N, C-alpha and C positions, 0 to 999 in steps of 0.2 A: 583844475578838477578837485572836487571835494574829498578828502580822506578822513571822515568822521570816526572811524575807528582807531586813528592815531591819536586822538585828543585825551590829554590826561587832566587830572584833576589839579595839578600844579599850574597849567596853563589856564585852567577856567578860574582859579583862585588868583592869579596874576591879573586878568581882566577886571575881576570884582575888586580887587585892592585897588587898581587905578581909579576906577570910577569912584570908589567911596573917598580914596584920599585926594583925588583931584590932580595928582602930577605923578609921573613915573617916580620921581626922586622920593616922595612921600611915602608911595606905594612900596618902595625898596626897604625904606625904614620899616613900616608895617611888617613886611614878610622877612625881614632881617635877612636882606641879600641886596646885591649891588644893583643899581638902575639898569645897567646893561643887562643883566640877567632878567630883569623883569621885560624889558624891552623885547629881548628874545623870545620869552615865553608869549608875548602879544603876537610878534610876527609870525611864529610857529603856528599858534592858533588861528590866525587869519588865513595862513597858508593852507593848513588842513581844511578851512570851510570855504575857502576860496572867495573871501567876501572880507570886505572892511568892517570892523567893529566899533571903532571910535573915530569921531570928528577929530583932526588935528588942529586944534585951537592955539594959535601962537599966545603965550601969555595968559591963556584962560584955563579953566578946569577941563578934564578931560569928559566928552559927553558921548554917549553911546549912540550908534546909528540905531534904525529900527531892528537890524539884524542882532545888533549888540545887545540891544533891550532883551531879545528873546534868550539870547544865551545868558545873561543875567537872571533872567527868572528861572531858567533851567538849573544854574547854579546855587540859586537859594534853594530850590527844590533838593537839588542833591545834598547839600549841607544840612537841612532838615532831616532829610532820611538818615543820613550818616549820625547825626546828633541822636535821634531816637534809636539807632542800632547800638550805639555806644552806651547808651543808656541800658538797653536791654541786655547787653553783655555784662554790664556792671550788676545788673540785678540777678542775672543768672549765676555769676560767679559768688554772688552773696546768698544764693539759695533762694531768691525772691521771685523767681520767674523760671519758665521753662517748662517741659513737659516730662512727665514721669509715667512709666507703664506700671501699673499694678497688678499683678495676677492674684485671683482668689479661687481655692477650691470650690466647687458648686455648693457645697454646704455652707461656706461662708457669704454667700449670696444675700442670706437673711440678714445680715447686719454691716456687711462691708459697704453698701451703697450709702448708708448713713455716715459712715466715716469719710467716705469720699465727698459727700455734701458738706460736712463739716470743714473738711480741709479746703474746700474751694470757698467757703466763707472766710476762713481765717488765713488763707494764702490765694487770695483771689487772681493773681499773676501766674500761677502755677496750672498747668493743665495737667489732670489726672486721667490716664485711660485706664478703665477697670476692663479686665480680660479675666473671664470667668471660664473653667475647664475643671475635669476631673483631676485627681493627683497626678497621675501619669502624664497629662498634657500640660500641666503646671511646671512639673519637673522638667519636661522636655523644653518647655519654653526659657526655663532658667539655664538650661544647658545651652541653647541656642543665644542666649542674652537678649532674648525678644522681649524680656521684661526686667524691670531693675529691681522690683521688691516682689515678695509674695507673702501671702497670708495663708497658712495651712497647718494641718495637724503635725503630727510627727515629721520633723525635718528628715530630708532624704541623706542616705550615704554619699550618694554622688549624682550631682556634683558637689563638692564640698561647699558648705554653707555657713554663715554666722546667723545665730537664730537668737531671738529675744522672745521671752514668754509676754504674751498678751493677755491671757485670761481663761478662765475655765471652758472645757470642751467636753461637757458629758454626754455619753451615749445611753440610751434606755431602749428597753423592750417595748414595742407598742404593740396594742391589739385594740379591736373594737370594743365597746363598754358592755356589750351583751357576750362576750367571748366567755367560754366555759371556765379559762384559767383565771378570768379577772377578779379581784379581790382576794383572791387565795394568797396563803403565805407558805403553803406546803408543796408547792410544785416540784415534781421529782423530775431529773435528768431525761428519764424515758418519756414522762408526759411532754416535756417540752420539745424533745427531739421528734417527737410524732407530729408535730405542727408542720406546715409549709412554710418556708421562710422567703420573704421577698428581699431580693438583693439588687444591689446596683450592677453595672457592667464590669468587665474586667479593666484595671487600672483604676478604679475607685478606691479611696482610702477608707470609705466607710465598709465597702465589700470586704477590703482586706482585714479589717477589724471584725466584722462580723464572722467571717470564717474562723479566725483565731479563735474567738470566743466560744463558737459552737464545737470546733475541734477540742478545745480543751474541756467543754462539759461533756462531749460524748465520748471521751478519749479515743478518737478516731472512728466512732460509728459513722454510718452514712445518714444523711437526713436529706430532705426535700426541699429543693431551691426553685423558685421561679425568678428570672433575671428580668430586671426593668431598669430603664435608662435615664430614670431622673427621680429625684426625692419627691416632687409632687405625685409622679404617677405612682410611687410607691404608697404614700399616705392615703390617696384615694382608694388604691387597691384594698388596704388593710380596712378602712372604713367600710368598703363593700364587703368584708368577710373573705377576701381569698386567701389570706394568710396573714402571718406576723411579721415584724421586722424589728432588727436593731439598727437604730438610727441616730443621727446627732439629735439632742433636744432643741437644739436651735430651729430645726425644720418643722417642729410640731407644737411649738409654744402656744399658738392661737387654737389649735384642734383640741390640745390637753384643756386649756382654758374653757373652751367651749361645751367640754363633755363628749365630743366626737371620738375621741381617742381616749385611751387609758394606758398606764404604764404597767407590767406587769412585775411583781416581785420575785426575783429569783437571787440566789446566792451570787456576789460578784458583781450585780447590776444596782444602779448605773455603774458605767465605766467612767472613770473620771480622769479625763485627758486635758491637753492644754492646746490652745491656739499658739502659734507662733508666727513672728514677722521675720522673716528671711531674706538674705541676698547673698549672693555668690562672694565665697570666701576668696581673698587675694585679688578682689576687684575693687577698686575704689570707687564709691559711689560719688556721683556727681552732687556739686553743691545743692541742687534742686531736689534730686533723690534723697540727700541726707536729710534736708529740710523737712520732706514728707516723713520720713523715716522717724524724726524727733516728734513730728505731731501726731502720728499713728500710736507711738508708745505712749505718750501723753494720754491717749483716748482709753487706756485700759478699763477703766470703769464704766465705760459706755458698752462694753460688749456684755450682752445678757447672758446670765448663768443657767 
């Protein structure tokens, strides 16, 4: 009765060594064991398979039976798979292969894909998973360790993180070009707060910043807001004349260049902030994540201002 599940790699290698070396004695020398040990491995393998694997040729080289040839083919495939596996492990340990999950706040999606594409060209054996969400979602992913690295604005207080500056992250006040306040340099707080402000959903870093700015300008005075769940929706709504918005300049570069949007001049605007590359403090990065971390820091000049 065959017992395939009891077969070991040592038994398979003993068979391959006997055939390659020609004799038990030569195989034992190759494997650095005794001839009886090799013989035991062969007998055990044949017993597990319930079949003879070698012709017993007195004085001649060991020749595989048809069943033996099939096992030898399998041994060759197993060795090849193991060789590739070990090479892959070595590459991972060297930071040259593996998978890294990169979280990016939604505002960063306008430049992050370019960084990922460049990383894939420079580090072709590293798979980079790009996960986009609002600030709250990215922080929660960091907390759950669902991502290795993250690109966002102001680093969170919790969980504790290590942060490195990537580049400028300016926020501007946008309006359609025909807006009554467009081109003016004397906008008063009262005139500004009379506008309807289009804001992101709760948990968005852009919304948090906009509310802080408006609360400071109005010193606590109320103002009208309309909530929208994406930067794209806010851009189109501002173009349509539904209101104005404080938003990352990265999200409106093309519209500003095309004249579909303009920035309004007001004291303290634009807000100059920074992009950060962060990861959990006290949690060692894998070799692969560390390699991507180094690469992204080297791309600072590729983030539009």
